[in-house]
N, C-alpha and C positions, 0 to 999 in steps of 0.2 A: 051699760055697765056703770060702775060707781068709782069714786075717788075715796082714798083714806088718808089720814095724817098718820105717819110712822115716826115715833120718837124712839130714838136708839140710845140706850145706855146713859141716859141724863140722870143718873142715880145721885142721891144727896151727898154721898161721901166724896164724889169726884170734886166737889167744891174746895176741899182740903188738900188736894194734891198739889205738889210743888209745881209751879209754872203754869197753872191753868190760866187760860186767857179769856177774858170777857164772860165770865161764869154768869154774873147776874144779868147783864144785858141779853144774853142768849136765853137764860131762864125766862125773862120777861117775854122775849119773842115767842118762845115755845108755849108759854101761857096763853098769850093772845091767839096764837095759831090754834091751840086746842079749843078755846072758847068759840072762835070762829068756825071751826070744823064742826063742832057740836051744834052750833046755831044753824048751820047749813045742812044738817042731818047726815054729816059725814061721820063714818066710824074713826075713832082714835085708837090706834093700836100701839102698844108699848112693847119694845124689845129690851129685855133685861139681862144683863151679863152676870153669869154665875162663874166666879173664879176662885182661885186659891189664895189670892192676896187681897187686902183691904184696898179699896172699899166694895169689893165684888164678891166677898165671902157671903153666901146666902144666909139670910136671917141674922145678920150682925148689923150693928149701927152703921148707917151710911149706905147700906145696900138698897134701901128703899127709894122710891122716887120722891123728890121734894114735895111737900104739901101743895105748893103752888101749881104743880102739874100732875099731881097723883092721879092715877086711874080712878075713875068713877065706877060704881057697880055696873056690871055688864060689859065693861070695856076690857078687850082682850090684852092679856100680858103673855107674851111669848118669852120663854126663857132659853138662853143659848150659852154655850160654853166656848165658842170660837168668835172670830171676828165677823163671820158670815152670819147674818140674821136668818138666812135660810138653811143652813147646814144642821141637820139633825134637830129641826124645830118644827113647830106647828104653823109657821108663818104663812106658808102657801095655803094651808087649810082655813086659816083665818081669813085670808084674802078671799078665798072662794066662797066662805060662809057669808061674807058680806057682799059678794058679787063684785068685788074690787078688781079693776084692771088698770088703775092709775093710782100711784101713790105720791105723797109729798112727804119728804123726808127732812128731818132735823135731829141733832143730838151730839154725842160725844163718842168717840174721838174721830175728827175729820179724816185723819190719815190712817185709821185702822178700821174700826167697826162701821163708821158711816160709809167710807170709800168702798169697802168690800161689799156691803149690802146693796149700795147704789148700783154698782157695776153688775152685780149678780142679777138684780131685779131687771135692769134694762136688757141684759143678755137673754133673760127669759121671756122677754117680750112684754114686760110690764112697763107701761108709760111712767117715767119717773121724772120728778121735779125736785130739786134740792132747794131749801130755803137758804139764800145766800147769807142771811143774817141769822140763821137758826142752827148754826153748828160751830163747834169750837174744838181746840186741841190744847196740849201742853207744849211748853217750850222744849225743843229738841237739841241735842248737842251741836248740830250743824246748822240749824235754821230756827228762826223764831216762830212761835205759835201763829202770830199774825200772818207771817209769810206762808206757813202751811195752808191757813184758811184761804188766803188770797190764791195761792197756787191751785188748790183743788177747785175753787170757784171758776178759775180760768180753765183748768184741765177737762173737767166733766163734760162741758159742751163740745170740746175739741176731740173727744173719743169718737172713733169711727164705729157706729152702730146703726147700719143702714135700716131705714124705716122707723127707727125708734131712738132718736137722739136723746141724750140726757139734757134736761134743761135746769138752769140755775136762775132763780128769780128772787128778788126781795119779798119778804113776807107780806108787805103792804101790797104788793101786786098780785100775789097769789090768793090773799083773802081780803079782797076789796069789794 
């Protein structure tokens, strides 16, 4: 089987949200990861959030992916309306189309869509690695965005999922 890079909700308008943490460094990490994945013949699959508030309103400024990581012709874009990249989407079909049984994940927001999709993938039996430096969050009322990212980088490998643990690795180790 094969591996794919899955970029979740790293849409251009997210950069303007209050309290976004490390937008540009994570964008650079995702751009390098996408280039490395393509060079290795791995599919790059984009998950794009469709919502009712900016920047997630379809076809409005900021809804698209930044040019630096924009999907190339032929790359899959899976649109979703909930935090779960699998719920009512074509993500499973896209993974099957490419013969993928292992995903590498990055994107926004660590504590919402990234986490929900990562846990769902792992519980479905899909081998899952999160890019430790490839996801971000916003400041939260009770915790900083840096603490959110650190917490989930610690949490995911600690989740009990017999036979299919979630891995967290720096992008340099995944795409070396």
